[in-house]
SEMARDREN-281110 format. One line per 3 residues: number of its first residue (from 1); their letters; for each residue z, x, y of C-alpha. Coordinates in Angstrom, 3 decimals. Layout:
BEGIN
NUM> a> Z,X,Y ~ ... .
This chain:
BEGIN
1> mrq> 115.123,19.810,-80.314 ~ 115.295,23.518,-78.730 ~ 113.092,24.787,-80.933 .
4> vfr> 110.252,21.797,-80.679 ~ 110.546,22.873,-76.871 ~ 109.851,26.506,-77.870 .
7> vys> 107.230,25.782,-79.911 ~ 105.238,23.476,-76.770 ~ 106.342,26.354,-74.486 .
10> ral> 104.808,28.738,-76.004 ~ 101.452,26.667,-76.746 ~ 101.650,26.086,-72.987 .
13> rsf> 101.925,29.196,-72.286 ~ 99.337,30.393,-74.599 ~ 96.955,27.872,-73.124 .
16> aad> 97.136,28.841,-69.896 ~ 96.992,32.129,-70.716 ~ 93.190,31.538,-73.069 .
19> csg> 90.616,32.704,-69.971 ~ 87.951,32.237,-72.396 ~ 85.117,29.649,-71.238 .
22> lat> 86.552,29.692,-67.932 ~ 83.292,30.711,-66.616 ~ 81.245,28.340,-67.859 .
25> ves> 84.009,25.497,-66.330 ~ 83.522,27.157,-63.248 ~ 79.853,27.368,-63.706 .
28> slf> 79.616,23.994,-64.322 ~ 80.882,22.665,-61.188 ~ 79.203,25.343,-59.268 .
31> ipi> 76.029,25.370,-60.057 ~ 74.934,21.796,-58.981 ~ 76.186,22.322,-55.163 .
34> fif> 74.367,25.513,-54.978 ~ 71.317,23.213,-56.171 ~ 71.942,20.611,-53.895 .
37> ail> 72.473,23.022,-50.987 ~ 68.932,25.604,-51.921 ~ 66.896,21.828,-51.825 .
40> avf> 68.604,20.582,-48.682 ~ 67.639,24.223,-47.329 ~ 64.188,24.225,-48.102 .
43> dlg> 63.405,20.563,-46.880 ~ 65.117,21.673,-43.735 ~ 62.301,24.667,-43.810 .
46> rag> 59.705,23.027,-44.799 ~ 60.378,20.290,-41.514 ~ 60.995,22.923,-39.366 .
49> aar> 57.334,24.919,-40.292 ~ 55.899,21.299,-39.801 ~ 57.355,20.848,-36.110 .
52> mei> 56.034,24.140,-35.033 ~ 52.796,23.639,-36.636 ~ 52.213,20.560,-34.701 .
55> dqa> 54.191,21.658,-31.739 ~ 50.980,24.958,-31.404 ~ 48.190,22.247,-31.822 .
58> lra> 49.283,19.701,-29.219 ~ 49.533,23.194,-27.242 ~ 46.237,23.392,-27.598 .
61> gaq> 45.383,20.616,-26.689 ~ 47.102,20.428,-23.510 ~ 44.950,23.768,-22.759 .
64> vsm> 41.324,21.764,-23.107 ~ 43.074,18.906,-20.650 ~ 43.275,21.683,-18.422 .
67> ini> 39.617,22.542,-18.032 ~ 39.491,19.314,-16.590 ~ 38.538,17.175,-19.501 .
70> tde> 40.392,13.604,-18.947 ~ 38.200,11.898,-22.280 ~ 41.330,11.305,-24.542 .
73> tei> 38.963,11.187,-27.853 ~ 38.152,14.707,-26.763 ~ 41.911,16.125,-26.791 .
76> mna> 42.673,14.346,-29.784 ~ 39.497,15.569,-31.768 ~ 40.610,19.724,-29.637 .
79> tla> 44.545,18.977,-31.382 ~ 43.409,17.624,-34.750 ~ 41.096,20.792,-35.116 .
82> ald> 43.867,23.102,-34.287 ~ 45.234,21.928,-37.676 ~ 42.161,21.897,-39.513 .
85> ems> 41.956,18.595,-40.064 ~ 38.941,16.075,-39.585 ~ 40.111,13.126,-37.947 .
88> sgs> 43.897,11.212,-37.052 ~ 45.794,9.513,-40.042 ~ 47.166,6.064,-39.750 .
91> qle> 50.313,4.150,-39.220 ~ 51.783,2.552,-42.585 ~ 53.546,-0.257,-42.600 .
94> dgl> 56.894,1.612,-43.474 ~ 55.977,2.670,-39.972 ~ 55.420,6.339,-40.989 .
97> cap> 52.124,8.434,-40.627 ~ 49.883,8.410,-44.235 ~ 50.448,10.899,-46.636 .
100> gat> 48.554,14.328,-46.073 ~ 47.372,13.269,-42.547 ~ 48.635,14.055,-38.672 .
103> cvn> 48.680,10.964,-36.680 ~ 47.942,11.947,-32.989 ~ 47.736,9.899,-29.503 .
106> aif> 46.532,11.294,-26.646 ~ 46.934,8.696,-22.915 ~ 45.726,9.810,-20.178 .
109> qce> 46.522,7.718,-16.939 ~ 47.217,8.367,-13.102 ~ 49.997,7.538,-10.547 .
112> cdp> 50.355,7.534,-7.051 ~ 54.118,6.829,-7.279 ~ 56.138,7.720,-9.919 .
115> gva> 55.952,4.855,-12.910 ~ 53.431,2.892,-11.064 ~ 50.350,3.000,-12.741 .
118> ttc> 45.994,3.142,-10.954 ~ 42.623,4.182,-11.981 ~ 42.071,7.858,-11.377 .
121> asi> 39.279,7.115,-8.707 ~ 41.406,5.706,-6.462 ~ 42.935,7.288,-3.447 .
124> cag> 46.458,6.829,-3.087 ~ 47.064,4.283,-0.110 ~ 50.462,6.120,1.496 .
127> tge> 48.970,9.645,1.630 ~ 45.199,9.801,1.157 ~ 45.453,11.959,-1.972 .
130> pps> 44.280,11.608,-5.112 ~ 46.647,10.578,-8.088 ~ 48.325,12.817,-10.106 .
133> ayl> 47.055,12.938,-13.230 ~ 49.194,13.041,-16.671 ~ 48.582,13.205,-20.135 .
136> tis> 50.770,12.921,-22.840 ~ 49.836,13.828,-26.613 ~ 52.124,13.124,-29.591 .
139> aar> 51.472,13.916,-33.068 ~ 53.255,12.932,-36.226 ~ 53.167,13.784,-39.872 .
142> rqe> 54.605,12.368,-42.672 ~ 57.684,15.090,-44.283 ~ 57.715,14.074,-47.928 .
145> gll> 61.536,15.595,-49.135 ~ 62.572,17.092,-52.210 ~ 65.986,15.640,-51.911 .
148> fpd> 65.754,13.711,-48.435 ~ 63.570,10.328,-48.009 ~ 60.231,10.645,-46.547 .
151> ydv> 60.237,10.680,-42.189 ~ 57.703,11.964,-39.807 ~ 58.258,15.085,-37.921 .
154> ksd> 57.005,14.194,-34.440 ~ 56.431,16.172,-31.598 ~ 55.277,15.322,-27.993 .
157> ifv> 54.080,17.351,-24.622 ~ 53.814,15.657,-21.657 ~ 51.455,17.421,-19.327 .
160> qtr> 50.516,17.172,-15.296 ~ 47.062,18.102,-14.660 ~ 46.623,17.123,-11.392 .
């Protein structure tokens, strides 16, 4: 019985001391995790770049509104021009913007009291002053991920013009 134990003991020590193929095993465990991490960083980097581009375009639209332009279509066109696009995209059934397009929306409204909309040509009853004018520009672009599912990169800007 001792002899059998010695034979198995030697074989086990020999197997434990053998390092051939260890790099292959370690690589096969590490490489999929490494590739997953690279794809995740790439997807998040693309989404961050898209968000910065949308933010820059929204600021361009807000600058146009500061020239006392209240036409929502003109503000949307300036925002799209900053993105080198000709027309706003449309939302699909899944609630996301159409692929390859940016969905832009501009809403111009006036308020006498916070939260109470009024016409911009009117005079506020309590103060005798013109109402405050607000512009909200929002934009969304579909982000098609390599690893993550499709989602919209969204941004809004809120400007008080008067």
